[in-house]
C-alpha positions in Angstrom: -2.6 22.4 21.7 -5.4 19.9 22.2 -4.6 18.2 18.8 -1.0 17.7 19.8 -1.9 16.3 23.2 -4.5 13.9 21.8 -2.3 12.8 18.9 0.6 12.3 21.4 -1.6 10.1 23.6 -2.5 8.0 20.6 1.1 7.7 19.7 2.0 6.7 23.3 -0.7 4.1 23.3 0.5 2.7 20.1 4.1 2.6 21.3 3.0 0.9 24.5 1.2 -1.7 22.5 4.1 -2.4 20.3 6.5 -2.5 23.3 4.2 -5.0 25.0 3.8 -7.1 21.9 7.6 -7.4 21.3 8.3 -7.7 25.1 5.8 -10.6 25.4 6.9 -12.2 22.2 10.5 -12.3 23.4 9.4 -14.2 26.5 7.1 -16.4 24.4 4.2 -16.0 26.9 1.0 -16.5 24.9 -1.4 -15.3 27.6 0.3 -12.0 28.1 0.4 -11.5 24.3 -3.3 -10.9 24.4 -2.8 -7.7 26.4 -0.8 -6.2 23.5 -3.5 -7.3 21.1 -6.1 -5.6 23.3 -4.2 -2.3 23.0 -3.4 -2.5 19.3 -6.7 -3.8 18.0 -8.9 -0.9 18.8 -6.3 1.6 17.7 -6.1 -0.1 14.3 -9.7 -0.7 13.5 -11.0 -1.0 10.7 -7.7 -1.5 8.9 -6.5 -4.5 10.9 -9.7 -6.4 9.7 -8.6 -6.4 6.1 -6.2 -9.4 6.2 -8.7 -11.3 8.3 -11.4 -11.1 5.6 -9.0 -11.3 2.7 -7.3 -14.5 4.0 -3.8 -13.1 4.9 -1.3 -15.3 6.6 -0.3 -15.0 10.3 2.7 -12.9 9.6 0.7 -10.5 7.4 -1.9 -10.2 10.1 0.8 -9.4 12.7 2.4 -6.8 10.5 -0.9 -5.1 9.8 -1.9 -5.2 13.5 1.3 -3.4 14.3 1.1 -0.9 11.5 -2.6 -0.2 11.2 -2.8 2.2 14.2 -0.3 4.5 12.3 -3.0 5.0 9.6 -5.6 6.0 12.2 -3.1 8.3 14.0 -2.3 10.1 10.7 -5.9 10.4 9.8 -6.7 11.8 13.3 -3.8 14.3 13.2 -4.9 15.5 9.7 -8.5 15.9 10.7 -7.6 17.7 13.9 -5.3 20.1 12.1 -7.9 20.8 9.4 -10.6 21.5 12.0 -8.3 23.7 14.0 -7.4 25.8 10.9 -11.1 26.2 10.0 -12.3 27.1 13.5 -9.4 29.3 14.4 -7.7 30.7 11.3 -5.5 33.1 13.3 -3.9 30.3 15.3 -5.6 30.7 18.6 
């Protein structure tokens, strides 16, 4: 139950960041675009640093910033499920 709630909160935060990013990109408001970056950057660490250090273009950086949180959400979901199976094998 806790795994589902925490994973759901991460997914909601990611969806909110993506919605803010595309909403602010549609209005071409550069200052408000930083708010979406503030939501997506911590959710995607350390994966969203790879194109920065490898010299990726702006569009690659944007794509990685939007997709990197999915990697962390999947890792979190997998670890949570694995721990739940070990700590409570009967499905408590």
